[in-house]
C-alpha positions in Angstrom: -56.6 -16.0 -35.3 -59.1 -16.2 -32.4 -58.3 -18.7 -29.6 -60.7 -21.6 -29.2 -62.9 -21.8 -26.1 -61.6 -24.4 -23.7 -63.2 -27.7 -24.5 -64.3 -26.6 -27.9 -63.6 -29.9 -29.6 -65.5 -31.9 -27.0 -68.4 -29.5 -27.1 -68.6 -29.7 -30.9 -68.7 -33.5 -30.7 -71.4 -33.5 -28.0 -73.4 -30.9 -29.9 -73.3 -32.9 -33.2 -74.4 -36.0 -31.4 -77.2 -34.1 -29.6 -78.4 -32.6 -32.9 -78.6 -36.0 -34.5 -80.6 -37.5 -31.6 -82.9 -34.5 -31.3 -83.7 -34.9 -35.0 -85.2 -38.3 -34.2 -87.7 -36.8 -31.8 -91.2 -35.4 -32.6 -91.8 -31.7 -32.1 -93.7 -32.4 -28.8 -90.8 -34.6 -27.6 -88.3 -31.9 -28.6 -90.3 -29.3 -26.5 -90.4 -31.7 -23.5 -86.6 -32.2 -23.8 -86.1 -28.4 -23.9 -88.2 -27.9 -20.8 -86.3 -30.7 -19.0 -82.9 -29.1 -19.8 -84.2 -25.7 -18.8 -85.1 -27.0 -15.4 -81.8 -28.9 -15.0 -79.5 -26.0 -15.9 -81.6 -23.0 -14.8 -82.1 -21.8 -18.4 -85.0 -19.8 -19.8 -85.9 -19.2 -23.4 -85.3 -15.7 -24.9 -86.7 -16.0 -28.4 -84.6 -18.6 -30.2 -81.8 -18.0 -27.7 -81.4 -20.1 -24.5 -79.6 -18.1 -21.7 -78.4 -19.2 -18.3 -80.0 -17.6 -15.2 -78.9 -17.6 -11.6 -80.5 -16.4 -8.4 -78.6 -13.8 -6.4 -79.2 -13.6 -2.6 -80.3 -10.3 -1.2 -80.5 -9.4 2.5 -84.1 -9.2 3.7 -84.9 -6.1 5.8 -87.4 -8.0 8.0 -84.8 -10.7 8.7 -82.3 -8.0 9.6 -84.7 -6.3 12.0 -85.5 -9.7 13.6 -81.8 -10.4 14.0 -81.2 -7.0 15.7 -84.0 -7.7 18.1 -82.4 -11.0 18.9 -79.1 -9.3 19.6 -80.9 -7.1 22.1 -82.2 -10.3 23.8 -78.6 -11.2 24.3 -77.7 -7.9 25.9 -75.9 -6.4 22.9 -76.3 -2.6 23.1 -76.0 -0.5 20.0 -73.3 1.8 21.4 -69.8 2.6 20.2 -68.5 1.8 23.6 -69.7 -1.8 23.3 -70.4 -3.5 20.0 -72.1 -1.2 17.5 -74.7 -3.0 15.4 -74.1 -2.4 11.7 -76.9 -0.7 9.8 -78.9 -2.7 7.3 -77.2 -1.0 4.4 -73.7 -1.8 5.8 -74.5 -5.5 6.1 -76.1 -5.6 2.6 -73.2 -3.9 1.0 -70.7 -6.2 2.7 -72.2 -9.2 0.9 -69.8 -9.8 -2.1 -71.1 -10.8 -5.5 -69.5 -14.2 -5.0 -71.2 -14.7 -1.7 -74.5 -13.5 -3.1 -74.3 -16.0 -5.9 -73.3 -18.8 -3.6 -76.2 -18.1 -1.3 -78.5 -17.7 -4.3 -77.7 -21.3 -5.3 -79.1 -22.4 -1.9 -82.2 -20.3 -2.4 -82.7 -22.1 -5.7 -82.5 -25.4 -3.9 -85.3 -24.3 -1.6 -83.1 -23.4 1.4 -83.9 -20.3 3.4 -80.6 -18.6 4.4 -80.9 -16.2 7.3 -78.7 -13.6 8.9 -76.9 -14.1 12.2 -74.0 -12.5 14.1 -70.9 -13.7 15.8 -70.7 -11.7 19.1 -67.3 -11.1 20.4 -67.3 -12.3 24.0 -65.1 -11.4 26.9 -63.7 -13.9 29.4 -65.7 -12.2 32.2 -68.1 -9.4 32.9 -71.2 -8.2 31.1 -69.8 -9.1 27.7 -68.8 -12.7 28.7 -70.5 -15.8 27.2 -72.1 -16.5 30.5 -73.6 -13.0 30.7 -75.0 -13.3 27.1 -76.6 -16.6 28.0 -78.0 -15.0 31.2 -79.7 -12.3 29.1 -81.1 -14.9 26.8 -82.5 -16.8 29.8 -84.4 -13.7 31.0 -87.1 -14.6 28.5 -86.9 -18.4 28.9 -89.0 -20.5 31.3 -85.9 -22.4 32.3 -82.2 -21.2 32.7 -79.9 -22.7 30.1 -77.9 -25.7 31.3 -74.2 -25.1 30.8 -71.6 -27.8 31.3 -69.0 -25.5 32.8 -66.2 -28.1 32.8 -66.4 -28.0 29.0 -67.8 -24.6 28.1 -65.6 -22.7 30.4 -62.6 -23.1 28.2 -64.2 -21.7 25.1 -64.8 -18.1 26.0 -61.1 -17.4 25.8 -60.8 -19.5 22.6 -63.7 -17.7 20.9 -62.2 -14.4 21.8 -58.8 -15.4 20.3 -60.2 -16.5 17.0 -62.9 -13.8 16.5 -62.7 -11.7 13.4 -62.6 -8.7 13.5 -61.1 -8.1 17.0 -63.9 -5.6 17.8 -67.5 -5.4 17.0 -70.0 -7.9 15.5 -69.3 -10.2 12.5 -72.2 -10.9 10.2 -72.8 -14.3 8.7 -75.6 -16.1 6.9 -76.8 -19.5 8.2 -77.4 -21.8 5.2 -80.4 -23.8 6.5 -79.7 -26.6 4.1 -82.7 -28.8 3.4 -80.7 -31.4 1.4 -77.4 -33.2 1.8 -74.6 -31.1 0.3 -73.5 -33.9 -2.1 -76.9 -35.3 -2.8 -79.8 -33.0 -3.5 -82.2 -35.9 -3.6 -81.7 -36.8 0.1 -82.7 -34.9 3.3 -79.7 -33.6 5.2 -80.8 -35.5 8.4 -83.3 -38.1 9.4 -85.3 -35.5 11.4 -85.7 -33.2 8.4 -84.6 -30.1 10.4 -83.2 -27.5 8.0 -79.6 -26.6 8.4 -78.3 -29.7 10.2 -75.9 -31.6 7.9 -73.4 -34.4 8.2 -75.5 -36.2 10.8 -74.6 -39.7 11.9 -70.8 -39.0 11.7 -68.0 -38.8 14.2 -66.4 -35.5 14.9 -63.4 -36.3 12.7 -65.6 -37.2 9.8 -67.7 -34.1 10.2 -64.5 -31.9 10.3 -63.2 -33.6 7.2 -66.5 -33.0 5.4 -66.5 -29.3 6.5 -62.9 -28.8 5.5 -63.6 -30.2 2.0 -66.6 -27.8 1.7 -64.6 -24.9 3.0 -61.9 -25.5 0.4 -64.5 -25.7 -2.5 -66.1 -22.5 -1.2 -62.8 -20.7 -0.9 -62.2 -21.4 -4.6 -65.1 -19.2 -5.3 -64.1 -16.5 -2.8 -66.6 -17.6 -0.2 -65.8 -18.1 3.5 -67.7 -21.1 5.0 -67.5 -22.0 8.7 -69.3 -24.2 11.2 -71.7 -22.1 13.3 -70.2 -20.9 16.6 -71.9 -20.7 20.0 -72.9 -17.0 19.8 -74.2 -17.3 16.2 -76.3 -20.2 17.5 -77.7 -18.2 20.4 -78.6 -15.3 18.1 -80.5 -17.8 15.8 -82.3 -19.3 18.8 -83.3 -15.8 20.0 -84.6 -15.0 16.5 -86.8 -18.0 16.5 -88.2 -17.1 19.9 -88.9 -13.6 18.8 -90.8 -14.9 15.8 -92.7 -17.5 17.8 -91.0 -20.3 15.8 -89.8 -23.6 17.4 -86.2 -23.4 18.6 -83.5 -25.3 16.7 -82.6 -28.8 17.9 -85.8 -29.8 19.7 -85.1 -33.3 18.3 -81.5 -32.8 17.0 -78.1 -31.7 18.3 -75.7 -29.2 16.8 -72.0 -29.9 17.3 -69.5 -27.0 17.4 -66.8 -29.0 15.7 -64.4 -26.0 15.2 -63.6 -25.9 18.9 -60.7 -28.1 20.2 -61.3 -31.5 21.7 -61.2 -31.6 25.5 -60.4 -34.6 27.7 -62.7 -34.7 30.7 -62.6 -37.8 32.9 -61.0 -40.0 30.3 -63.5 -39.2 27.5 -62.9 -36.6 24.8 -65.6 -34.0 24.0 -66.5 -31.0 21.9 -69.3 -28.7 22.8 -72.8 -29.2 21.5 -76.3 -27.6 21.9 -79.8 -28.9 21.9 -83.2 -28.2 23.5 -84.5 -30.4 26.2 -88.1 -31.6 26.4 -89.1 -28.8 28.8 -87.8 -26.2 26.5 -84.5 -25.7 28.4 -81.5 -24.8 26.2 -78.7 -27.4 26.8 -75.1 -26.5 26.2 -73.4 -29.8 26.8 -70.7 -32.0 25.1 -70.5 -34.7 22.4 -68.1 -37.6 22.6 -65.9 -37.2 19.6 -65.8 -40.9 18.6 -69.5 -41.5 18.6 -72.0 -40.9 15.8 -75.8 -40.4 16.1 -78.3 -39.8 13.4 -79.6 -36.7 15.1 -76.2 -35.1 15.8 -74.8 -32.9 13.0 -73.2 -29.6 12.0 -74.6 -26.2 10.9 -72.7 -23.9 8.6 -72.5 -20.1 8.2 -71.2 -18.1 5.3 -69.1 -15.2 6.6 -70.1 -11.7 5.3 
């Protein structure tokens, strides 16, 4: 005897009720209902059969090439001695089917996920965070402002948590255009794609991210807040493409970095762009919430 599909009894009850109610509709009304259900569940008609469809994310070659150019702007050289940049095919093949499906859901929502890289930084020298920022600044009208009292502690931390221990780690920035739990609402008051959980304290943002990470992990997807080098790569990409930089009106918090007490106030790093176009790597007070301060998220490849 064949085993029943989980929930069969409940499905049968709902189906019988639905059949009865559909029978009360005119042919035109039935057609309209079918189209509405198709739009809601991502179905398309195949003869008399209705089948589910889903979008699968595929890496865009133009986006890859732009990302590689951005790495060059940060002084990343494609040599085995330093941090070899993976080929397009390597990155594309590294995207698992689970990750491709997860990202595809964001594409269906109207988001535009894009490639970025976590650059492994050294504590000093030409591969340090300061050196990467210096390379970025060579094509900027103003040197990046760095709050050294806060940012100085994070080169060593970033080096410690980086995965893998050598080379570049690819990720895909989600660029959400709606709130994760409410597709009818913009993610932030400034309508800047990718900035979510605005107007929350750091602890609230961390809790929200942790919840999302757990849900993503259930589908074999690794979700993380964007880190500083991934952020720099994304900014360099926008500059290469002649697009406005991120955070000209908003602020990105790097909530995964530990809190740091400076002068009796506790901060985490953040980044934004000042009115004159200067990139600003500063700090956010962990207990304050602003409607323009949020988090960006990356899916690890």
